[in-house]
N, CA, C and O atoms as CSV, one atom per row, in Angstrom:
chain,resi,resn,atom,element,x,y,z
A,1,MET,N,N,7.903,34.683,-2.750
A,1,MET,CA,C,6.463,35.301,-2.319
A,1,MET,C,C,5.755,33.884,-1.468
A,1,MET,O,O,5.178,33.948,-0.382
A,2,TRP,N,N,5.974,32.662,-2.268
A,2,TRP,CA,C,5.125,31.709,-2.519
A,2,TRP,C,C,5.765,31.402,-0.762
A,2,TRP,O,O,4.878,31.488,0.088
A,3,ASP,N,N,6.596,31.205,-0.449
A,3,ASP,CA,C,7.102,30.364,0.374
A,3,ASP,C,C,6.854,31.213,1.523
A,3,ASP,O,O,7.086,30.629,2.582
A,4,ALA,N,N,6.496,32.284,1.631
A,4,ALA,CA,C,5.861,32.930,2.588
A,4,ALA,C,C,4.609,32.694,3.067
A,4,ALA,O,O,4.097,33.339,3.981
A,5,LEU,N,N,4.142,31.871,2.534
A,5,LEU,CA,C,2.463,31.906,2.489
A,5,LEU,C,C,2.324,31.029,3.929
A,5,LEU,O,O,3.309,30.437,4.369
A,6,THR,N,N,1.119,30.997,4.573
A,6,THR,CA,C,0.904,30.572,5.818
A,6,THR,C,C,-0.582,30.127,5.796
A,6,THR,O,O,-1.246,30.651,4.901
A,7,VAL,N,N,-1.388,29.043,6.816
A,7,VAL,CA,C,-2.697,28.845,6.525
A,7,VAL,C,C,-3.388,30.095,6.790
A,7,VAL,O,O,-4.532,30.207,6.349
A,8,ALA,N,N,-2.881,31.029,7.427
A,8,ALA,CA,C,-3.759,32.086,7.508
A,8,ALA,C,C,-4.021,33.196,6.348
A,8,ALA,O,O,-4.737,34.197,6.363
A,9,HIS,N,N,-3.190,32.662,5.347
A,9,HIS,CA,C,-3.283,33.613,4.094
A,9,HIS,C,C,-4.539,33.003,3.184
A,9,HIS,O,O,-4.929,33.527,2.141
A,10,LEU,N,N,-5.083,31.832,3.759
A,10,LEU,CA,C,-6.158,31.190,2.962
A,10,LEU,C,C,-7.806,31.173,3.572
A,10,LEU,O,O,-8.770,30.457,3.302
A,11,PHE,N,N,-7.622,32.261,4.470
A,11,PHE,CA,C,-8.981,33.041,5.077
A,11,PHE,C,C,-8.862,34.297,4.609
A,11,PHE,O,O,-7.889,35.036,4.455
A,12,LYS,N,N,-10.508,34.466,4.323
A,12,LYS,CA,C,-10.961,35.715,3.840
A,12,LYS,C,C,-10.105,36.989,5.071
A,12,LYS,O,O,-9.995,36.742,6.272
A,13,PRO,N,N,-9.623,38.220,4.453
A,13,PRO,CA,C,-9.226,38.998,5.712
A,13,PRO,C,C,-10.098,39.186,6.873
A,13,PRO,O,O,-11.321,39.187,6.738
A,14,ASN,N,N,-9.645,39.312,7.773
A,14,ASN,CA,C,-10.274,39.367,9.225
A,14,ASN,C,C,-11.636,38.533,9.811
A,14,ASN,O,O,-12.385,38.783,10.755
A,15,MET,N,N,-11.617,37.638,9.006
A,15,MET,CA,C,-12.839,36.341,9.062
A,15,MET,C,C,-12.176,34.949,9.055
A,15,MET,O,O,-11.158,34.495,8.533
A,16,LYS,N,N,-13.411,34.319,10.046
A,16,LYS,CA,C,-12.856,32.771,9.901
A,16,LYS,C,C,-13.521,32.036,8.932
A,16,LYS,O,O,-14.298,31.121,9.206
A,17,GLU,N,N,-13.235,32.417,7.759
A,17,GLU,CA,C,-13.882,32.031,6.512
A,17,GLU,C,C,-12.830,31.555,5.221
A,17,GLU,O,O,-11.994,32.407,4.921
A,18,TRP,N,N,-12.809,30.487,4.572
A,18,TRP,CA,C,-11.732,30.022,4.018
A,18,TRP,C,C,-12.178,30.838,2.465
A,18,TRP,O,O,-13.272,30.707,1.916
A,19,ASN,N,N,-11.092,31.637,1.984
A,19,ASN,CA,C,-10.640,32.186,0.657
A,19,ASN,C,C,-10.925,31.073,-0.406
A,19,ASN,O,O,-9.887,30.530,-0.782
A,20,VAL,N,N,-12.096,30.584,-1.000
A,20,VAL,CA,C,-12.336,29.561,-1.791
A,20,VAL,C,C,-11.635,29.994,-3.074
A,20,VAL,O,O,-10.940,29.131,-3.611
A,21,ASN,N,N,-11.709,31.239,-3.673
A,21,ASN,CA,C,-11.153,31.394,-5.375
A,21,ASN,C,C,-9.445,31.799,-4.941
A,21,ASN,O,O,-8.613,32.058,-5.811
A,22,PHE,N,N,-9.158,31.794,-3.607
A,22,PHE,CA,C,-7.672,32.029,-3.439
A,22,PHE,C,C,-7.099,30.483,-3.434
A,22,PHE,O,O,-6.026,30.273,-3.999
A,23,ILE,N,N,-7.907,29.244,-2.707
A,23,ILE,CA,C,-7.529,28.521,-2.365
A,23,ILE,C,C,-7.337,27.393,-3.792
A,23,ILE,O,O,-6.337,26.774,-4.156
A,24,HIS,N,N,-8.709,27.443,-4.369
A,24,HIS,CA,C,-8.666,26.862,-5.950
A,24,HIS,C,C,-7.784,27.388,-6.934
A,24,HIS,O,O,-7.788,26.764,-7.995
A,25,PHE,N,N,-6.856,28.600,-6.845
A,25,PHE,CA,C,-5.911,29.370,-7.393
A,25,PHE,C,C,-5.050,28.281,-7.305
A,25,PHE,O,O,-4.845,27.481,-8.217
A,26,LEU,N,N,-4.361,28.249,-5.780
A,26,LEU,CA,C,-3.155,27.689,-5.473
A,26,LEU,C,C,-3.306,26.082,-5.512
A,26,LEU,O,O,-2.202,25.558,-5.662
A,27,PHE,N,N,-4.076,25.409,-5.443
A,27,PHE,CA,C,-4.143,23.845,-5.483
A,27,PHE,C,C,-4.803,23.131,-6.017
A,27,PHE,O,O,-5.997,23.424,-6.091
A,28,ASP,N,N,-4.468,22.259,-6.440
A,28,ASP,CA,C,-5.189,21.160,-6.837
A,28,ASP,C,C,-6.678,20.689,-6.691
A,28,ASP,O,O,-7.154,20.880,-5.572
A,29,VAL,N,N,-7.508,20.099,-7.637
A,29,VAL,CA,C,-8.877,19.654,-7.142
A,29,VAL,C,C,-9.056,18.981,-5.510
A,29,VAL,O,O,-9.697,19.361,-4.530
A,30,ILE,N,N,-8.033,17.640,-5.798
A,30,ILE,CA,C,-7.823,16.751,-4.617
A,30,ILE,C,C,-7.680,17.895,-3.039
A,30,ILE,O,O,-8.420,17.839,-2.058
A,31,THR,N,N,-6.732,18.664,-3.208
A,31,THR,CA,C,-5.979,18.999,-1.981
A,31,THR,C,C,-6.926,20.331,-1.953
A,31,THR,O,O,-6.749,20.871,-0.860
A,32,THR,N,N,-7.926,21.113,-2.792
A,32,THR,CA,C,-8.450,22.313,-2.506
A,32,THR,C,C,-9.827,21.398,-1.617
A,32,THR,O,O,-10.204,21.712,-0.488
A,33,THR,N,N,-10.391,20.283,-2.412
A,33,THR,CA,C,-11.269,19.686,-1.557
A,33,THR,C,C,-11.425,19.241,-0.233
A,33,THR,O,O,-12.423,19.199,0.486
A,34,GLN,N,N,-10.270,18.921,-0.046
A,34,GLN,CA,C,-9.830,18.532,1.459
A,34,GLN,C,C,-9.641,19.513,2.748
A,34,GLN,O,O,-10.022,19.471,3.918
A,35,ILE,N,N,-8.696,20.613,1.793
A,35,ILE,CA,C,-9.195,22.339,2.551
A,35,ILE,C,C,-10.349,22.460,3.144
A,35,ILE,O,O,-10.716,22.569,4.314
A,36,LEU,N,N,-10.933,22.414,1.961
A,36,LEU,CA,C,-12.261,23.077,2.138
A,36,LEU,C,C,-13.641,22.280,3.102
A,36,LEU,O,O,-14.708,22.719,3.531
A,37,CYS,N,N,-13.039,21.063,3.151
A,37,CYS,CA,C,-13.591,20.071,3.978
A,37,CYS,C,C,-13.248,20.126,5.684
A,37,CYS,O,O,-13.724,19.516,6.641
A,38,THR,N,N,-12.195,21.154,5.552
A,38,THR,CA,C,-11.948,21.173,6.905
A,38,THR,C,C,-12.679,22.093,7.662
A,38,THR,O,O,-12.959,23.162,7.117
A,39,PRO,N,N,-13.082,21.868,8.933
A,39,PRO,CA,C,-14.058,22.557,9.693
A,39,PRO,C,C,-13.604,23.992,10.212
A,39,PRO,O,O,-12.661,24.008,11.004
A,40,LEU,N,N,-14.132,25.082,9.875
A,40,LEU,CA,C,-13.625,26.231,10.701
A,40,LEU,C,C,-14.409,26.497,11.862
A,40,LEU,O,O,-15.387,27.243,11.809
A,41,ILE,N,N,-13.936,25.778,13.188
A,41,ILE,CA,C,-14.581,25.887,14.517
A,41,ILE,C,C,-14.715,27.242,15.252
A,41,ILE,O,O,-13.757,27.604,15.936
A,42,SER,N,N,-16.033,28.180,15.161
A,42,SER,CA,C,-16.423,29.438,15.261
A,42,SER,C,C,-15.489,29.776,16.668
A,42,SER,O,O,-14.809,30.776,16.897
A,43,SER,N,N,-15.725,28.506,17.556
A,43,SER,CA,C,-15.493,28.824,19.235
A,43,SER,C,C,-14.208,29.072,19.555
A,43,SER,O,O,-13.769,29.780,20.461
A,44,VAL,N,N,-13.458,28.235,18.486
A,44,VAL,CA,C,-11.635,28.307,18.871
A,44,VAL,C,C,-11.140,29.652,18.214
A,44,VAL,O,O,-11.429,30.035,17.081
A,45,TYR,N,N,-10.371,30.274,19.098
A,45,TYR,CA,C,-9.938,31.804,18.481
A,45,TYR,C,C,-8.089,31.477,18.716
A,45,TYR,O,O,-7.286,32.350,18.386
A,46,VAL,N,N,-7.848,30.794,19.018
A,46,VAL,CA,C,-6.167,30.624,19.230
A,46,VAL,C,C,-6.117,29.189,18.891
A,46,VAL,O,O,-6.604,28.273,19.552
A,47,ASP,N,N,-5.315,29.086,17.518
A,47,ASP,CA,C,-4.619,27.566,17.146
A,47,ASP,C,C,-3.721,26.889,18.392
A,47,ASP,O,O,-2.900,27.587,18.987
A,48,LYS,N,N,-3.865,25.940,18.630
A,48,LYS,CA,C,-2.859,25.326,19.389
A,48,LYS,C,C,-2.168,23.869,18.777
A,48,LYS,O,O,-2.869,23.049,18.183
A,49,ALA,N,N,-0.977,23.704,18.961
A,49,ALA,CA,C,-0.622,22.208,18.362
A,49,ALA,C,C,-0.949,21.375,19.732
A,49,ALA,O,O,-1.057,21.739,20.903
A,50,THR,N,N,-1.031,20.435,19.257
A,50,THR,CA,C,-1.513,19.183,20.484
A,50,THR,C,C,-1.204,17.902,20.416
A,50,THR,O,O,-1.787,17.680,19.355
A,51,TRP,N,N,-0.742,16.872,20.711
A,51,TRP,CA,C,-0.566,15.674,20.446
A,51,TRP,C,C,-1.766,14.699,20.805
A,51,TRP,O,O,-2.059,14.387,21.959
A,52,ARG,N,N,-2.301,14.342,19.875
A,52,ARG,CA,C,-3.366,13.537,20.247
A,52,ARG,C,C,-3.213,12.178,20.988
A,52,ARG,O,O,-4.168,11.715,21.612
A,53,PHE,N,N,-1.893,11.470,20.916
A,53,PHE,CA,C,-1.674,10.318,21.799
A,53,PHE,C,C,-1.860,10.342,23.236
A,53,PHE,O,O,-1.799,9.293,23.878
A,54,LYS,N,N,-2.150,11.800,23.958
A,54,LYS,CA,C,-2.026,11.751,25.033
A,54,LYS,C,C,-2.780,12.759,25.655
A,54,LYS,O,O,-2.736,13.895,25.182
A,55,LYS,N,N,-3.785,12.403,27.106
A,55,LYS,CA,C,-4.971,13.345,27.090
A,55,LYS,C,C,-5.125,14.942,27.355
A,55,LYS,O,O,-6.098,15.697,27.347
A,56,ASN,N,N,-2.971,15.224,27.725
A,56,ASN,CA,C,-2.580,16.618,28.114
A,56,ASN,C,C,-2.539,17.126,26.722
A,56,ASN,O,O,-2.539,18.318,26.415
A,57,GLY,N,N,-2.504,16.100,25.889
A,57,GLY,CA,C,-1.710,16.811,24.804
A,57,GLY,C,C,-0.342,17.593,24.152
A,57,GLY,O,O,-0.099,18.355,23.216
A,58,ILE,N,N,0.433,16.875,25.310
A,58,ILE,CA,C,1.823,17.399,25.658
A,58,ILE,C,C,2.599,16.085,24.605
A,58,ILE,O,O,2.361,14.886,24.753
A,59,TYR,N,N,3.370,16.557,23.751
A,59,TYR,CA,C,4.079,15.153,23.096
A,59,TYR,C,C,5.162,14.754,23.943
A,59,TYR,O,O,5.796,15.534,24.654
A,60,SER,N,N,5.368,13.476,23.847
A,60,SER,CA,C,6.462,12.669,24.636
A,60,SER,C,C,6.748,11.537,23.754
A,60,SER,O,O,5.924,10.958,23.046
A,61,VAL,N,N,8.293,11.215,23.890
A,61,VAL,CA,C,8.851,10.412,23.123
A,61,VAL,C,C,7.969,8.596,23.548
A,61,VAL,O,O,7.825,7.661,22.760
A,62,ARG,N,N,7.645,8.645,24.667
A,62,ARG,CA,C,6.948,7.380,25.511
A,62,ARG,C,C,5.807,7.240,24.874
A,62,ARG,O,O,5.476,6.085,24.606
A,63,SER,N,N,4.833,8.451,24.431
A,63,SER,CA,C,3.747,8.397,23.946
A,63,SER,C,C,3.906,7.864,22.109
A,63,SER,O,O,3.208,7.031,21.529
A,64,ALA,N,N,4.725,8.445,21.708
A,64,ALA,CA,C,4.907,8.147,20.258
A,64,ALA,C,C,5.461,6.900,19.962
A,64,ALA,O,O,5.070,6.194,19.034
A,65,TYR,N,N,6.633,6.530,20.959
A,65,TYR,CA,C,6.603,5.248,21.146
A,65,TYR,C,C,5.808,4.089,20.909
A,65,TYR,O,O,5.780,3.224,20.034
A,66,TRP,N,N,5.074,4.366,22.106
A,66,TRP,CA,C,3.440,3.484,22.340
A,66,TRP,C,C,3.026,3.505,21.080
A,66,TRP,O,O,3.362,2.525,20.415
A,67,ASP,N,N,2.466,4.237,20.607
A,67,ASP,CA,C,1.646,4.565,19.140
A,67,ASP,C,C,2.152,3.830,18.359
A,67,ASP,O,O,1.433,2.970,17.851
A,68,ILE,N,N,3.498,3.906,18.006
A,68,ILE,CA,C,4.284,3.190,17.052
A,68,ILE,C,C,3.971,1.676,16.881
A,68,ILE,O,O,3.371,1.162,15.938
A,69,ILE,N,N,4.624,0.909,18.249
A,69,ILE,CA,C,4.512,-0.111,18.528
A,69,ILE,C,C,3.182,-0.712,18.692
A,69,ILE,O,O,3.104,-1.824,18.170
A,70,ASN,N,N,2.011,-0.254,19.324
A,70,ASN,CA,C,0.774,-0.502,19.036
A,70,ASN,C,C,-0.065,-0.669,18.081
A,70,ASN,O,O,-1.002,-1.465,18.026
A,71,ASN,N,N,0.370,0.293,17.123
A,71,ASN,CA,C,-0.831,0.692,16.075
A,71,ASN,C,C,-0.067,0.305,14.526
A,71,ASN,O,O,-0.708,0.174,13.484
A,72,ASP,N,N,1.366,0.166,14.634
A,72,ASP,CA,C,2.034,-0.403,13.263
A,72,ASP,C,C,1.821,-1.662,13.107
A,72,ASP,O,O,2.351,-2.428,13.913
A,73,ASP,N,N,0.905,-2.253,11.921
A,73,ASP,CA,C,0.974,-3.864,12.044
A,73,ASP,C,C,2.469,-4.500,11.789
A,73,ASP,O,O,2.790,-5.534,12.375
A,74,THR,N,N,3.427,-3.789,10.827
A,74,THR,CA,C,4.722,-4.188,10.559
A,74,THR,C,C,5.459,-4.401,11.908
A,74,THR,O,O,6.467,-5.099,12.019
A,75,LEU,N,N,4.936,-3.819,12.789
A,75,LEU,CA,C,5.655,-4.261,13.806
A,75,LEU,C,C,5.133,-4.866,15.033
A,75,LEU,O,O,5.149,-4.562,16.226
A,76,LEU,N,N,4.628,-5.900,14.274
A,76,LEU,CA,C,4.089,-6.816,15.180
A,76,LEU,C,C,5.213,-7.965,16.197
A,76,LEU,O,O,5.080,-8.388,17.346
A,77,GLN,N,N,6.014,-8.128,15.435
A,77,GLN,CA,C,7.594,-8.871,15.804
A,77,GLN,C,C,8.194,-8.449,17.165
A,77,GLN,O,O,8.898,-9.079,17.955
A,78,HIS,N,N,7.733,-7.268,17.197
A,78,HIS,CA,C,8.669,-6.243,18.507
A,78,HIS,C,C,7.692,-6.317,19.531
A,78,HIS,O,O,8.182,-5.968,20.605
A,79,ARG,N,N,6.292,-6.693,19.627
A,79,ARG,CA,C,5.564,-6.972,20.484
A,79,ARG,C,C,6.108,-7.864,21.365
A,79,ARG,O,O,5.680,-8.896,20.847
A,80,ILE,N,N,6.726,-8.225,22.301
A,80,ILE,CA,C,7.475,-9.150,23.211
A,80,ILE,C,C,6.915,-9.104,24.566
A,80,ILE,O,O,7.323,-8.159,25.242
A,81,PRO,N,N,6.025,-9.949,25.160
A,81,PRO,CA,C,5.919,-9.651,26.386
A,81,PRO,C,C,6.652,-9.596,27.654
A,81,PRO,O,O,7.459,-10.508,27.829
A,82,GLY,N,N,6.547,-8.803,28.479
A,82,GLY,CA,C,7.123,-8.668,29.619
A,82,GLY,C,C,6.837,-7.240,30.212
A,82,GLY,O,O,5.820,-6.640,29.864
A,83,GLN,N,N,7.714,-6.701,31.092
A,83,GLN,CA,C,7.633,-5.944,31.676
A,83,GLN,C,C,8.227,-4.374,31.255
A,83,GLN,O,O,8.948,-3.736,32.021
A,84,TRP,N,N,7.831,-3.913,30.018
A,84,TRP,CA,C,8.348,-3.265,29.317
A,84,TRP,C,C,8.112,-1.664,30.182
A,84,TRP,O,O,8.998,-0.815,30.285
A,85,ASN,N,N,7.075,-1.571,30.593
A,85,ASN,CA,C,7.090,-0.245,31.354
A,85,ASN,C,C,7.976,0.117,32.135
A,85,ASN,O,O,8.174,1.308,32.372
A,86,ALA,N,N,8.708,-0.912,32.705
A,86,ALA,CA,C,9.676,-0.218,33.714
A,86,ALA,C,C,10.671,0.335,33.010
A,86,ALA,O,O,11.432,0.974,33.736
A,87,ILE,N,N,10.977,0.336,31.805
A,87,ILE,CA,C,12.127,1.208,31.076
A,87,ILE,C,C,11.661,3.070,31.008
A,87,ILE,O,O,12.354,4.059,30.768
A,88,TRP,N,N,10.344,2.930,31.305
A,88,TRP,CA,C,10.134,4.645,31.404
A,88,TRP,C,C,10.506,5.161,32.494
A,88,TRP,O,O,10.729,6.362,32.647
A,89,LYS,N,N,10.649,3.922,33.717
A,89,LYS,CA,C,10.987,4.657,34.805
A,89,LYS,C,C,12.296,5.194,35.300
A,89,LYS,O,O,12.482,5.969,36.238
A,90,PHE,N,N,13.319,4.544,34.357
A,90,PHE,CA,C,14.579,4.609,34.454
A,90,PHE,C,C,15.053,6.499,34.766
A,90,PHE,O,O,14.518,7.469,34.229
A,91,LYS,N,N,15.840,6.508,35.469
A,91,LYS,CA,C,16.356,8.074,35.614
A,91,LYS,C,C,17.782,8.268,34.604
A,91,LYS,O,O,18.909,7.960,34.991
A,92,LEU,N,N,17.547,8.702,33.570
A,92,LEU,CA,C,18.476,8.904,33.021
A,92,LEU,C,C,18.832,10.539,32.701
A,92,LEU,O,O,17.914,11.333,32.907
A,93,PRO,N,N,20.194,11.096,32.182
A,93,PRO,CA,C,20.329,12.637,31.778
A,93,PRO,C,C,19.523,12.840,30.762
A,93,PRO,O,O,19.080,11.962,30.022
A,94,THR,N,N,19.276,14.191,30.689
A,94,THR,CA,C,18.402,14.486,29.560
A,94,THR,C,C,19.485,15.236,28.554
A,94,THR,O,O,19.121,15.650,27.454
């Protein structure tokens, strides 16, 4: 039964409101607090997965690579000057 639970089960039936008692029952205090601090925006009717590193919200390997190289300080040694954007223009088989 527990493996069939989804986020939708954390809402009150037919409402866009957290089911606080159920959430407290399922999770520890820290997780419960994080869930209940997540705003439920009334103007959003359909959930949609989006990729925050692209304006259009669509995932691409290029945007993931860019994010990793530019935002992971452990990868500073990989930031080598050059015309690296040219690699994304290659026409390769998919």
